[in-house]
VOBA-1610 file (N, C-alpha, C; in pm, whole numbers, padded with zeros to 5 digits, always signed):
BEGIN
Unk+06282+11862+12402Unk+06292+11943+12281Unk+06321+12088+12319Unk+06420+12149+12250Unk+06457+12288+12273Unk+06388+12378+12170Unk+06367+12502+12208Unk+06301+12598+12120Unk+06383+12725+12112Unk+06408+12770+11988Unk+06472+12899+11962Unk+06376+12980+11877Unk+06356+13106+11910Unk+06266+13192+11834Unk+06345+13286+11744Unk+06302+13297+11620Unk+06355+13399+11530Unk+06261+13517+11540Unk+06299+13617+11617Unk+06208+13723+11660Unk+06201+13837+11559Unk+06154+13807+11440Unk+06134+13911+11338Unk+06012+13995+11373Unk+06013+14122+11332Unk+05896+14207+11355Unk+05774+14155+11280Unk+05798+14106+11158Unk+05690+14049+11078Unk+05717+13899+11061Unk+05617+13819+11092Unk+05624+13674+11073Unk+05742+13609+11146Unk+05749+13624+11280Unk+05849+13550+11356Unk+05818+13400+11347Unk+05919+13317+11371Unk+05895+13174+11361Unk+05986+13097+11456Unk+05946+12973+11488Unk+06022+12892+11583Unk+06120+12798+11514Unk+06224+12762+11589Unk+06316+12655+11552Unk+06305+12549+11661Unk+06265+12428+11624Unk+06253+12318+11719Unk+06377+12229+11705Unk+06439+12194+11817Unk+06561+12115+11817Unk+06545+12000+11915Unk+06555+11877+11866Unk+06541+11763+11955Unk+06547+11632+11880Unk+06522+11526+11952Unk+06523+11391+11895Unk+06382+11353+11853Unk+06366+11306+11728Unk+06237+11260+11681Unk+06141+11369+11638Unk+06189+11490+11615Unk+06099+11599+11579Unk+06036+11581+11442Unk+06102+11508+11352Unk+06047+11488+11217Unk+05910+11421+11223Unk+05891+11331+11316Unk+05765+11256+11322Unk+05672+11306+11433Unk+05699+11426+11484Unk+05617+11484+11591Unk+05489+11543+11530Unk+05378+11470+11543Unk+05255+11511+11475Unk+05203+11645+11521Unk+05221+11678+11648Unk+05169+11805+11697Unk+05237+11923+11629Unk+05366+11909+11597Unk+05436+12016+11526Unk+05377+12036+11387Unk+05351+11927+11318Unk+05295+11937+11183Unk+05154+11992+11186Unk+05074+11952+11282Unk+04939+12007+11292Unk+04942+12157+11318Unk+05045+12201+11389Unk+05057+12342+11426Unk+05101+12428+11307Unk+05180+12372+11215Unk+05248+12457+11117Unk+05210+12435+10971Unk+05141+12329+10936Unk+05102+12309+10797Unk+04986+12399+10760Unk+04990+12456+10640Unk+04875+12527+10586Unk+04767+12424+10550Unk+04642+12465+10528Unk+04533+12368+10507Unk+04536+12295+10374Unk+04610+12347+10276Unk+04609+12287+10142Unk+04706+12171+10128Unk+04723+12122+10003Unk+04814+12009+09978Unk+04959+12044+10008Unk+05037+11939+10028Unk+05177+11953+10070Unk+05268+11894+09963Unk+05377+11965+09934Unk+05482+11909+09848Unk+05609+11897+09930Unk+05657+11773+09946Unk+05783+11750+10015Unk+05893+11740+09909Unk+05990+11830+09917Unk+06104+11829+09827Unk+06223+11769+09901Unk+06281+11665+09844Unk+06395+11598+09906Unk+06489+11551+09796Unk+06593+11477+09833Unk+06683+11424+09732Unk+06694+11272+09741Unk+06768+11216+09649Unk+06774+11070+09637Unk+06844+11002+09754Unk+06923+11077+09828Unk+06990+11021+09945Unk+06903+11028+10069Unk+06842+11143+10093Unk+06768+11168+10216Unk+06629+11104+10216Unk+06561+11110+10103Unk+06422+11062+10098Unk+06406+10918+10147Unk+06490+10822+10104Unk+06471+10685+10153Unk+06491+10672+10303Unk+06563+10765+10364Unk+06592+10754+10507Unk+06482+10816+10594Unk+06422+10926+10548Unk+06335+11002+10637Unk+06196+11035+10582Unk+06170+11007+10456Unk+06040+11044+10399Unk+05925+10973+10470Unk+05938+10845+10499Unk+05828+10771+10562Unk+05799+10826+10702Unk+05904+10855+10779Unk+05883+10911+10912Unk+05814+11046+10905Unk+05856+11128+10809Unk+05794+11259+10790Unk+05646+11244+10756Unk+05613+11155+10665Unk+05473+11139+10624Unk+05387+11082+10736Unk+05447+10996+10820Unk+05372+10948+10937Unk+05343+11064+11033Unk+05438+11153+11047Unk+05415+11268+11132Unk+05309+11361+11077Unk+05310+11380+10945Unk+05211+11468+10882Unk+05070+11411+10896Unk+05058+11278+10886Unk+04927+11215+10903Unk+04844+11216+10776Unk+04715+11222+10792Unk+04620+11206+10682Unk+04602+11337+10606Unk+04701+11367+10522Unk+04698+11488+10440Unk+04734+11451+10297Unk+04699+11537+10202Unk+04740+11517+10064Unk+04886+11557+10051Unk+04973+11457+10033Unk+05117+11481+10030Unk+05174+11434+09897Unk+05247+11521+09831Unk+05318+11489+09707Unk+05467+11492+09734Unk+05543+11420+09654Unk+05688+11415+09670Unk+05756+11460+09541Unk+05864+11536+09557Unk+05951+11572+09444Unk+06094+11539+09486Unk+06153+11443+09419Unk+06287+11396+09456Unk+06386+11443+09350Unk+06488+11516+09395Unk+06590+11567+09304Unk+06720+11489+09324Unk+06811+11493+09228Unk+06942+11430+09248Unk+07016+11499+09363Unk+07111+11428+09421Unk+07187+11479+09535Unk+07314+11547+09487Unk+07330+11675+09523Unk+07455+11742+09488Unk+07435+11890+09458Unk+07537+11970+09490Unk+07534+12114+09466Unk+07515+12145+09318Unk+07563+12058+09230Unk+07554+12085+09087Unk+07410+12082+09035Unk+07316+12038+09120Unk+07176+12034+09079Unk+07096+12153+09133Unk+07163+12245+09200Unk+07093+12364+09249Unk+07088+12468+09136Unk+07008+12437+09036Unk+07009+12512+08911Unk+06869+12558+08872Unk+06865+12644+08770Unk+06737+12690+08718Unk+06657+12574+08658Unk+06725+12475+08603Unk+06654+12359+08546Unk+06578+12285+08655Unk+06645+12260+08769Unk+06579+12191+08880Unk+06467+12276+08938Unk+06492+12406+08953Unk+06388+12496+09005Unk+06264+12494+08916Unk+06283+12498+08783Unk+06169+12495+08691Unk+06089+12366+08705Unk+06161+12256+08724Unk+06092+12128+08742Unk+06004+12131+08868Unk+06054+12192+08975Unk+05978+12197+09100Unk+05858+12291+09089Unk+05876+12403+09022Unk+05764+12495+08999Unk+05654+12425+08919Unk+05696+12352+08815Unk+05599+12278+08734Unk+05528+12171+08817Unk+05600+12109+08909Unk+05540+12006+08994Unk+05429+12067+09079Unk+05454+12183+09137Unk+05349+12251+09214Unk+05227+12282+09129Unk+05252+12333+09010Unk+05140+12367+08922Unk+05064+12241+08880Unk+05135+12135+08848Unk+05070+12011+08804Unk+04985+11948+08914Unk+05025+11964+09039Unk+04947+11906+09148Unk+04835+11998+09195Unk+04823+12113+09129Unk+04714+12205+09162Unk+04736+12282+09290Unk+04862+12306+09326Unk+04892+12378+09449Unk+04837+12520+09442Unk+04785+12566+09554Unk+04731+12701+09565Unk+04807+12775+09675Unk+04762+12896+09706Unk+04834+12975+09805Unk+04823+12918+09947Unk+04733+12823+09968Unk+04725+12760+10100Unk+04797+12625+10101Unk+04890+12606+10009Unk+04973+12486+10007Unk+05100+12510+10089Unk+05169+12400+10120Unk+05293+12408+10195Unk+05402+12330+10122Unk+05519+12391+10112Unk+05639+12320+10065Unk+05720+12282+10188Unk+05763+12157+10193Unk+05852+12111+10299Unk+05986+12077+10237Unk+06092+12135+10293Unk+06228+12106+10248Unk+06288+12001+10340Unk+06303+11880+10290Unk+06358+11769+10368Unk+06496+11736+10314Unk+06599+11789+10378Unk+06734+11764+10328Unk+06832+11866+10379Unk+06945+11875+10312Unk+07050+11968+10350Unk+07034+12102+10283Unk+07146+12173+10269Unk+07140+12310+10221Unk+07092+12324+10078Unk+07129+12233+09991Unk+07085+12241+09851Unk+06934+12226+09842Unk+06880+12126+09910Unk+06735+12106+09911Unk+06666+12226+09973Unk+06719+12275+10084Unk+06658+12390+10150Unk+06656+12514+10064Unk+06768+12542+09996Unk+06774+12659+09908Unk+06678+12646+09790Unk+06677+12528+09729Unk+06589+12506+09614Unk+06442+12510+09653Unk+06408+12440+09761Unk+06269+12436+09806Unk+06223+12575+09849Unk+06310+12647+09918Unk+06274+12781+09961Unk+06252+12875+09844Unk+06338+12866+09743Unk+06323+12950+09625Unk+06197+12912+09546Unk+06168+12783+09543Unk+06045+12737+09477Unk+05923+12794+09548Unk+05921+12786+09681Unk+05808+12841+09756Unk+05799+12993+09743Unk+05915+13059+09736Unk+05916+13205+09725Unk+05860+13254+09592Unk+05877+13175+09487Unk+05842+13220+09353Unk+05710+13163+09300Unk+05658+13060+09366Unk+05528+13005+09321Unk+05416+13093+09375Unk+05334+13144+09285Unk+05223+13234+09322Unk+05272+13349+09411Unk+05394+13395+09385Unk+05458+13505+09458Unk+05478+13476+09606Unk+05478+13348+09639Unk+05515+13312+09775Unk+05413+13227+09848Unk+05449+13103+09879Unk+05366+13017+09962Unk+05450+12968+10081Unk+05384+12902+10175Unk+05448+12861+10299Unk+05555+12755+10273Unk+05667+12769+10345Unk+05772+12666+10341Unk+05813+12634+10485Unk+05833+12507+10511Unk+05884+12460+10639Unk+06016+12389+10612Unk+06118+12429+10682Unk+06250+12371+10663Unk+06271+12255+10762Unk+06308+12139+10709Unk+06342+12022+10791Unk+06486+11984+10755Unk+06583+12053+10812Unk+06723+12031+10775Unk+06775+11898+10832Unk+06838+11820+10748Unk+06887+11689+10790Unk+07040+11682+10796Unk+07107+11793+10773Unk+07252+11799+10791Unk+07283+11901+10900Unk+07396+11886+10962Unk+07437+11981+11066Unk+07451+12120+11007Unk+07512+12131+10890Unk+07530+12262+10828Unk+07397+12333+10807Unk+07298+12260+10758Unk+07168+12322+10734Unk+07098+12358+10865Unk+07113+12274+10967Unk+07046+12301+11094Unk+07096+12428+11160Unk+07224+12457+11148Unk+07279+12572+11218Unk+07294+12696+11129Unk+07267+12680+10999Unk+07292+12794+10911Unk+07187+12810+10802Unk+07193+12729+10698Unk+07118+12761+10577Unk+06967+12751+10593Unk+06918+12668+10685Unk+06773+12654+10702Unk+06711+12771+10776Unk+06794+12851+10842Unk+06747+12962+10925Unk+06775+13094+10852Unk+06675+13177+10841Unk+06701+13312+10790Unk+06639+13349+10658Unk+06583+13251+10585Unk+06506+13284+10467Unk+06584+13316+10342Unk+06716+13292+10341Unk+06792+13312+10217Unk+06776+13189+10130Unk+06719+13208+10013Unk+06695+13098+09919Unk+06762+13132+09787Unk+06789+13030+09705Unk+06850+13064+09578Unk+06901+12945+09500Unk+06950+12976+09382Unk+07010+12877+09293Unk+07141+12934+09239Unk+07225+12843+09190Unk+07353+12884+09133Unk+07340+12913+08984Unk+07418+13006+08938Unk+07431+13032+08795Unk+07569+12986+08749Unk+07589+12979+08620Unk+07719+12940+08568Unk+07829+13032+08620Unk+07795+13159+08640Unk+07897+13258+08679Unk+07927+13258+08829Unk+07845+13193+08910Unk+07871+13196+09053Unk+07759+13137+09135Unk+07784+13124+09264Unk+07695+13058+09357Unk+07588+13155+09409Unk+07465+13108+09412Unk+07352+13182+09472Unk+07329+13320+09410Unk+07355+13334+09282Unk+07337+13465+09218Unk+07192+13495+09185Unk+07105+13394+09185Unk+06961+13417+09172Unk+06894+13365+09298Unk+06809+13448+09359Unk+06748+13404+09484Unk+06650+13506+09538Unk+06598+13477+09657Unk+06501+13566+09722Unk+06507+13542+09871Unk+06471+13643+09948Unk+06449+13625+10091Unk+06306+13575+10110Unk+06293+13459+10171Unk+06159+13401+10196Unk+06169+13319+10324Unk+06122+13380+10434Unk+06138+13316+10564Unk+06051+13191+10577Unk+06102+13087+10642Unk+06020+12969+10666Unk+05913+12996+10770Unk+05811+12912+10770Unk+05707+12920+10873Unk+05757+12856+11002Unk+05847+12760+10990Unk+05909+12694+11104Unk+06032+12620+11055Unk+06123+12593+11147Unk+06238+12507+11120Unk+06231+12391+11220Unk+06233+12270+11169Unk+06223+12152+11253Unk+06353+12073+11239Unk+06440+12085+11339Unk+06571+12022+11336Unk+06569+11895+11422Unk+06588+11783+11359Unk+06590+11654+11429Unk+06735+11610+11447Unk+06779+11609+11573Unk+06918+11573+11603Unk+06950+11432+11556Unk+06850+11344+11550Unk+06875+11206+11508Unk+06937+11198+11369Unk+06904+11294+11283Unk+06958+11290+11147Unk+07109+11313+11144Unk+07160+11383+11245Unk+07304+11410+11248Unk+07382+11282+11275Unk+07320+11192+11352Unk+07392+11069+11389Unk+07418+10979+11269Unk+07343+10998+11161Unk+07360+10914+11041Unk+07447+10979+10934Unk+07491+11102+10959Unk+07570+11172+10857Unk+07706+11105+10839Unk+07753+11094+10716Unk+07892+11052+10695Unk+07988+11148+10765Unk+08102+11097+10804Unk+08199+11178+10879Unk+08233+11308+10807Unk+08251+11300+10677Unk+08292+11419+10602Unk+08183+11525+10605Unk+08058+11484+10590Unk+07949+11581+10589Unk+07926+11640+10728Unk+07942+11558+10830Unk+07929+11608+10967Unk+08037+11713+10994Unk+08159+11683+10956Unk+08269+11778+10976Unk+08242+11909+10902Unk+08186+11900+10783Unk+08155+12021+10706Unk+08057+12110+10782Unk+07963+12050+10852Unk+07871+12128+10934Unk+07940+12194+11051Unk+08040+12127+11107Unk+08112+12186+11220Unk+08182+12315+11182Unk+08220+12329+11055Unk+08281+12455+11011Unk+08185+12571+11030Unk+08059+12551+10995Unk+07960+12659+11012Unk+07929+12683+11159Unk+07936+12579+11242Unk+07920+12599+11386Unk+08033+12686+11440Unk+08154+12651+11403Unk+08272+12723+11451Unk+08269+12870+11407Unk+08208+12896+11294Unk+08198+13033+11243Unk+08137+13128+11347Unk+08035+13082+11419Unk+07970+13171+11518Unk+08066+13207+11630Unk+08149+13113+11671Unk+08251+13146+11770Unk+08353+13244+11716Unk+08386+13230+11589Unk+08487+13317+11528Unk+08438+13460+11513Unk+08309+13479+11483Unk+08262+13613+11449Unk+08193+13688+11562Unk+08139+13613+11665Unk+08061+13688+11764Unk+08061+13631+11905Unk+08130+13521+11930Unk+08123+13463+12064Unk+08248+13381+12093Unk+08349+13448+12148Unk+08473+13377+12180Unk+08448+13267+12282Unk+08352+13287+12373Unk+08318+13185+12471Unk+08268+13058+12406Unk+08190+13072+12300Unk+08141+12955+12227Unk+08257+12886+12155Unk+08350+12964+12102Unk+08469+12904+12039Unk+08544+12819+12141Unk+08562+12870+12260Unk+08636+12795+12362Unk+08557+12673+12409Unk+08424+12684+12414Unk+08340+12567+12448Unk+08356+12458+12343Unk+08355+12497+12217Unk+08375+12399+12110Unk+08513+12334+12121Unk+08612+12415+12151Unk+08748+12361+12165Unk+08755+12263+12282Unk+08692+12300+12394Unk+08695+12214+12512Unk+08618+12083+12491Unk+08517+12087+12406Unk+08432+11970+12383Unk+08461+11904+12248Unk+08578+11929+12193Unk+08609+11882+12058Unk+08593+11731+12043Unk+08626+11653+12144Unk+08620+11508+12132Unk+08478+11454+12147Unk+08401+11509+12243Unk+08262+11464+12256Unk+08179+11509+12137Unk+08216+11621+12077Unk+08150+11663+11953Unk+08182+11563+11842Unk+08306+11519+11836Unk+08344+11417+11738Unk+08266+11288+11756Unk+08240+11250+11881Unk+08169+11125+11908Unk+08017+11140+11899Unk+07969+11262+11879Unk+07826+11291+11854Unk+07736+11250+11970Unk+07775+11283+12091Unk+07688+11260+12206Unk+07564+11347+12193Unk+07446+11286+12210Unk+07320+11358+12185Unk+07309+11485+12267Unk+07342+11477+12397Unk+07329+11594+12484Unk+07416+11709+12434Unk+07536+11676+12392Unk+07628+11780+12342Unk+07579+11835+12209Unk+07527+11747+12123Unk+07476+11793+11994Unk+07359+11889+12011Unk+07267+11857+12102Unk+07152+11945+12125Unk+07200+12082+12170Unk+07294+12086+12264Unk+07344+12215+12311Unk+07416+12290+12200Unk+07497+12218+12123Unk+07572+12282+12016Unk+07479+12341+11910Unk+07380+12263+11867Unk+07287+12313+11765Unk+07202+12426+11819Unk+07159+12415+11945Unk+07080+12522+12004Unk+07159+12652+12011Unk+07283+12645+12057Unk+07362+12767+12071Unk+07394+12828+11935Unk+07428+12745+11838Unk+07457+12797+11705Unk+07331+12855+11640Unk+07218+12785+11655Unk+07092+12834+11599Unk+07050+12965+11662Unk+07073+12979+11793Unk+07038+13104+11861Unk+07121+13221+11808Unk+07248+13196+11778Unk+07330+13301+11717Unk+07274+13341+11581Unk+07242+13242+11497Unk+07188+13274+11366Unk+07056+13348+11378Unk+06969+13302+11470Unk+06839+13366+11488Unk+06854+13511+11532Unk+06947+13538+11623Unk+06967+13674+11672Unk+07014+13768+11562Unk+07105+13720+11480Unk+07156+13803+11371Unk+07047+13828+11267Unk+06970+13726+11233Unk+06863+13741+11136Unk+06758+13840+11187Unk+06722+13829+11315Unk+06622+13919+11372Unk+06669+14064+11369Unk+06799+14084+11386Unk+06853+14220+11386Unk+06869+14277+11246Unk+06883+14189+11146Unk+06915+14236+11011Unk+06863+14134+10910Unk+06734+14135+10887Unk+06672+14030+10805Unk+06722+14028+10663Unk+06744+14143+10601Unk+06775+14150+10459Unk+06923+14175+10430Unk+07008+14152+10528Unk+07152+14160+10512Unk+07198+14298+10467Unk+07152+14400+10540Unk+07197+14536+10510Unk+07309+14580+10603Unk+07335+14501+10708Unk+07439+14539+10802Unk+07500+14418+10870Unk+07458+14394+10997Unk+07521+14290+11079Unk+07515+14151+11017Unk+07408+14121+10945Unk+07394+13985+10893Unk+07506+13949+10794Unk+07563+14049+10732Unk+07673+14022+10640Unk+07789+13952+10711Unk+07799+13970+10844Unk+07908+13905+10918Unk+07899+13754+10911Unk+07779+13701+10887Unk+07761+13556+10876Unk+07832+13499+10753Unk+07875+13587+10664Unk+07945+13541+10545Unk+08095+13526+10568Unk+08136+13528+10693Unk+08277+13509+10723Unk+08328+13379+10660Unk+08433+13391+10581Unk+08489+13275+10512Unk+08422+13239+10382Unk+08305+13297+10357Unk+08225+13255+10242Unk+08270+13314+10109Unk+08322+13435+10110Unk+08368+13493+09983Unk+08483+13411+09927Unk+08578+13377+10012Unk+08684+13285+09970Unk+08627+13148+09933Unk+08539+13098+10018Unk+08485+12963+09998Unk+08405+12950+09870Unk+08320+13049+09842Unk+08240+13042+09720Unk+08328+13045+09595Unk+08436+13123+09600Unk+08529+13126+09487Unk+08592+12989+09466Unk+08629+12923+09574Unk+08686+12789+09565Unk+08586+12690+09506Unk+08461+12699+09552Unk+08358+12609+09501Unk+08337+12629+09351Unk+08328+12756+09311Unk+08306+12785+09169Unk+08425+12741+09085Unk+08546+12767+09133Unk+08666+12732+09057Unk+08679+12581+09037Unk+08624+12505+09131Unk+08634+12358+09123Unk+08502+12295+09077Unk+08414+12377+09018Unk+08286+12329+08963Unk+08205+12249+09066Unk+08218+12288+09193Unk+08142+12225+09302Unk+08171+12076+09315Unk+08284+12030+09264Unk+08316+11888+09264Unk+08416+11849+09373Unk+08499+11941+09418Unk+08609+11904+09507Unk+08576+11922+09655Unk+08496+12024+09687Unk+08470+12058+09827Unk+08321+12054+09859Unk+08288+12005+09977Unk+08158+12035+10035Unk+08159+12182+10077Unk+08041+12240+10088Unk+08033+12383+10119Unk+08109+12416+10248Unk+08086+12337+10353Unk+08152+12364+10479Unk+08302+12350+10472Unk+08351+12260+10386Unk+08495+12246+10367Unk+08553+12372+10304Unk+08484+12425+10204Unk+08530+12549+10139Unk+08527+12666+10238Unk+08424+12669+10322Unk+08414+12775+10423Unk+08526+12762+10526Unk+08562+12639+10562Unk+08672+12618+10657Unk+08801+12681+10603Unk+08832+12654+10478Unk+08949+12715+10415Unk+08934+12866+10414Unk+08814+12913+10378Unk+08789+13056+10370Unk+08805+13127+10503Unk+08764+13064+10612Unk+08778+13126+10744Unk+08924+13144+10782Unk+09006+13044+10753Unk+09148+13055+10783Unk+09212+13163+10696Unk+09176+13166+10567Unk+09231+13269+10478Unk+09191+13409+10525Unk+09065+13424+10566Unk+09018+13554+10613Unk+09093+13595+10740Unk+09121+13499+10828Unk+09196+13531+10949Unk+09340+13568+10915Unk+09399+13498+10819Unk+09537+13530+10780Unk+09543+13669+10715Unk+09441+13702+10635Unk+09437+13836+10577Unk+09419+13940+10687Unk+09335+13912+10785Unk+09315+14004+10897Unk+09446+14030+10970Unk+09523+13924+10991Unk+09652+13941+11057Unk+09751+14018+10967Unk+09749+13988+10839Unk+09844+14050+10745Unk+09827+14202+10741Unk+09702+14250+10743Unk+09678+14394+10731Unk+09669+14464+10867Unk+09692+14388+10975Unk+09698+14449+11108Unk+09566+14466+11178Unk+09459+14407+11126Unk+09330+14414+11194Unk+09329+14327+11318Unk+09401+14217+11314Unk+09395+14115+11416Unk+09535+14075+11458Unk+09553+14051+11587Unk+09682+14006+11635Unk+09714+13865+11590Unk+09839+13828+11598Unk+09881+13695+11555Unk+09820+13587+11644Unk+09793+13471+11584Unk+09746+13356+11659Unk+09605+13312+11629Unk+09520+13404+11584Unk+09380+13368+11558Unk+09370+13266+11444Unk+09443+13290+11338Unk+09437+13198+11224Unk+09487+13060+11263Unk+09593+13055+11341Unk+09646+12925+11384Unk+09547+12852+11474Unk+09478+12925+11562Unk+09379+12863+11650Unk+09264+12804+11569Unk+09217+12880+11470Unk+09111+12829+11383Unk+09160+12707+11307Unk+09278+12717+11250Unk+09331+12608+11169Unk+09349+12481+11253Unk+09394+12495+11375Unk+09419+12378+11459Unk+09289+12303+11491Unk+09184+12377+11529Unk+09058+12310+11564Unk+08991+12252+11440Unk+08992+12325+11330Unk+08935+12273+11207Unk+09008+12146+11162Unk+09138+12148+11174Unk+09216+12030+11136Unk+09184+11911+11226Unk+09159+11937+11354Unk+09122+11829+11446Unk+08995+11759+11399Unk+08907+11834+11336Unk+08782+11778+11282Unk+08799+11732+11137Unk+08924+11719+11094Unk+08957+11667+10960Unk+08902+11753+10847Unk+08902+11883+10871Unk+08859+11977+10767Unk+08981+12036+10697Unk+08969+12064+10567Unk+09080+12128+10496Unk+09095+12272+10541Unk+09216+12321+10541Unk+09240+12459+10585Unk+09331+12536+10489Unk+09364+12475+10375Unk+09450+12542+10278Unk+09396+12523+10137Unk+09423+12621+10052Unk+09389+12609+09911Unk+09470+12495+09850Unk+09409+12414+09765Unk+09484+12302+09705Unk+09607+12350+09628Unk+09711+12271+09635Unk+09833+12303+09560Unk+09802+12313+09411Unk+09860+12412+09346Unk+09838+12430+09203Unk+09719+12516+09169Unk+09647+12566+09269Unk+09531+12652+09241Unk+09577+12783+09179Unk+09489+12840+09098Unk+09518+12966+09028Unk+09471+13082+09115Unk+09564+13149+09181Unk+09527+13258+09271Unk+09456+13371+09197Unk+09497+13400+09076Unk+09433+13508+09000Unk+09289+13471+08967Unk+09264+13345+08933Unk+09127+13302+08905Unk+09040+13318+09029Unk+09091+13277+09145Unk+09015+13292+09269Unk+08989+13439+09298Unk+09090+13523+09278Unk+09074+13667+09299Unk+08963+13721+09209Unk+08963+13683+09082Unk+08862+13732+08988Unk+08722+13684+09027Unk+08711+13559+09071Unk+08581+13506+09113Unk+08529+13579+09236Unk+08618+13617+09323Unk+08576+13690+09443Unk+08516+13826+09408Unk+08560+13885+09300Unk+08506+14015+09259Unk+08360+14005+09216Unk+08317+13884+09175Unk+08179+13864+09131Unk+08088+13825+09247Unk+08148+13806+09365Unk+08068+13763+09479Unk+07951+13858+09501Unk+07837+13801+09541Unk+07717+13884+09554Unk+07725+13984+09669Unk+07827+13971+09754Unk+07846+14068+09861Unk+07927+14189+09815Unk+07977+14184+09690Unk+08051+14298+09636Unk+07955+14415+09609Unk+08004+14536+09622Unk+07927+14656+09595Unk+07990+14729+09476Unk+07923+14837+09434Unk+07974+14910+09318Unk+08112+14968+09345Unk+08143+14993+09474Unk+08273+15051+09505Unk+08377+14946+09545Unk+08347+14820+09519Unk+08447+14718+09541Unk+08401+14605+09632Unk+08492+14512+09653Unk+08464+14394+09733Unk+08465+14427+09882Unk+08367+14375+09952Unk+08362+14391+10097Unk+08383+14254+10161Unk+08487+14242+10238Unk+08521+14115+10302Unk+08481+14118+10449Unk+08448+14002+10502Unk+08426+13988+10644Unk+08557+13939+10705Unk+08615+14022+10790Unk+08741+13991+10853Unk+08722+13994+11005Unk+08825+13966+11081Unk+08812+13963+11226Unk+08913+14056+11292Unk+08867+14119+11401Unk+08956+14197+11487Unk+09020+14110+11593Unk+08949+14000+11626Unk+08996+13900+11722Unk+08898+13784+11711Unk+08933+13670+11768Unk+08836+13561+11774Unk+08715+13608+11853Unk+08596+13596+11791Unk+08473+13640+11855Unk+08429+13779+11816Unk+08504+13845+11727Unk+08468+13981+11686Unk+08501+14002+11540Unk+08397+14011+11457Unk+08415+14028+11312Unk+08378+14169+11270Unk+08421+14205+11150Unk+08390+14337+11096Unk+08377+14328+10944Unk+08311+14426+10886Unk+08301+14439+10741Unk+08414+14532+10696Unk+08494+14483+10603Unk+08614+14559+10562Unk+08612+14575+10411Unk+08622+14698+10364Unk+08609+14724+10220Unk+08732+14784+10155Unk+08841+14794+10229Unk+08959+14861+10175Unk+09076+14767+10155Unk+09049+14640+10127Unk+09158+14544+10110Unk+09232+14571+09979Unk+09361+14586+09988Unk+09442+14605+09868Unk+09450+14474+09790Unk+09443+14485+09659Unk+09452+14365+09575Unk+09580+14288+09602Unk+09687+14359+09630Unk+09815+14292+09654Unk+09810+14206+09780Unk+09743+14255+09884Unk+09731+14177+10008Unk+09644+14054+09987Unk+09533+14072+09915Unk+09443+13960+09890Unk+09512+13853+09806Unk+09580+13894+09701Unk+09651+13799+09616Unk+09763+13729+09693Unk+09829+13802+09781Unk+09938+13742+09859Unk+09887+13630+09948Unk+09769+13651+10010Unk+09711+13548+10096Unk+09667+13428+10012Unk+09613+13454+09893Unk+09571+13345+09806Unk+09690+13265+09754Unk+09803+13329+09739Unk+09921+13260+09687Unk+10002+13192+09795Unk+09993+13244+09917Unk+10080+13198+10025Unk+10022+13073+10092Unk+10018+12966+10017Unk+09962+12840+10069Unk+10067+12731+10059
//
């Protein structure tokens, strides 16, 4: 089992990465608060891993809340149901919420824990690759509103993250590939060496060799942990983690979260951001093609669907939560492995990239 530390000044926490960590009783004894436990999961994940999780927890008062599977359920209605569940079971400030699932479950469970009694303990047990390397780490929680993704939320750091590599082996190909987009993001924004390692290991990554998966998740998690420790509340460097996301979130919203998995939308967004970087002279030619080639090898989409409304996407991007009063701030790249925050993008350049598909 590998260990990565999120070295925050206040309330640092560990990330455990290995095989069988879900049922590792010593981890649960170390990190559960003394009160009752609510495990939040979804209809897909719970039948696969709930029993193993409960065996690991042992003789404790454990309640279950199972939500439907899908981004469209990351709503205020679902959040209210979970808050009511905690209240109905008599949860107190010494209770623990466990998020067993992917990014939607993690965001919902984290927001539920953040808002119940002004904050109770949450432990993230991410069961998708995307969640293991990104959304489960860093304490960003939230729900979607009709107007956009993650517009209501809170920073609420987990007490621990328990990543079980075994769960990745059962992921459908499409969902696994979506997670690889978030892995590749770290190479694109801060570690060209990691990008080249991913490129060199593209086939063993496709075949999901355990040794390679452990190294990949550890390296990606360490990048996320380092950025979070340096900028917990996203006032500076942490914004770089949103590379590809402003484009991606607009795509998700425009398609009512029905056409793309989150990582698929981010894959398209990363290529668009690289093409915009090249168009305005921030980045030399070739970076976008390199990203597109590797993403395509993993069967990820890299272009906006034909017939998309570029103006609608442009308008949705203006509502992105990373926008400031003085305009939209995009995460662009100077080169593979080096990202920057850029706030002077001309509307004509942005629209041209959105149309040039």
